[in-house]
Every structure is written in structure tokens, then in C-alpha cells.
N, C-alpha and C positions, 0 to 999 in steps of 0.2 A: 770124819771124812778126809781123804787125801786122795790126790791123783785119781778123783773120779770113783773111788771105791771106799767100801767100808773097811776100816781097819780097827779090831777091838782085841783088848788084851782082857782076859777074864782070871779071876782067882777062884777056880772051883776048889772046894774043900775048906774054905774059909771057916767054915761052922763045924768041922769034923770033931773039934774038941769041946763042943756045946752039946751035952746029950740032950738038951730040952729043945735044940732048934734043929728042924729037918732042913737039909740044904735046899731041896726043891721049893720049900715054902719060903724060904729065906729069898730065893732069886725070884719068886712072884711077886714078894713085895718089893725088891729092888726094881722089878720092872714096872710095877705099878706106879711106884714113887716117880719114875722117869716120866711116864704117860702123864702123870699129873703136873709136872713140871712144864712139859710140852703143851699141855691145854692151858695152864696159866700164862704162858709166853704167847699162844695164839689169843688169848683174851686180851692181853695187854697190847699186843702188836696190831692185831687185826679187828678186835671188837667182838670177837666170836664167844659165844657162850661156852663157858668152860664145861658144862654138861653134856653139850651138844659135840664139843671137840672130843672128850673122853669116849662117848659113844662111837664116834666115827673111827678114832684109834683103836677101839677094841675090835670093831668090824673088821678093819684092815689087817688087824694083827691075825684074827681067827681065819680071814681069807687066805693071808700068807702061810699059816701054818697048814691049811688043807691043800693049797696048790701054790707052792712057792713060784714065784716070778723069776727066779734065778737060781743058780746052783751056788753052793758054798764051796770054799776052798780053805785050805790051811791046815793047821795041825794043833797038836797038844803037846805040851812038855808036862810031864808028870813026875812030881817029885815026892819021894817017900821020906 
């Protein structure tokens, strides 16, 4: 987060040389790992049950996918 906005850099294609790893599945695992870290932080800092936190994160994630609360901006640099 910077200047009240989300700034992200992603390296899509990281797994293109790995025939046994599908990119979208790898990103699913990465996002799940982030959610688990957030749930652990909520448990440590606020005493929230990590399983409850994960369920709340999943619900918010799915809701945001169904009906985004804001637009996205930015672009991609594609390197071959």
C-alpha cells in the first residue's frame, strides 16, 4: 500500500519452464499462503480464531470477485 492505493508487482510466467506446475494453480497456492499469513496475524494481534479469519477472508475474496468494489488500473510488461 502506498499513497492510499494498492501497488503490486507480479511475475506471471514464473512457472512456464515447469511442465508439472500450472501457473493458475501456483497463483492459487500463493494467494492461499497470503490468506493464511493474514489469518495468523489476526490471531496473534487480535485474538481472532484463525479458522474464522480464513472463512471471512474467503467470503470477502469471493464477494470481491463477484462484484468488484473498485476498478483496476495499470498495465503489464510482457517479456519473451
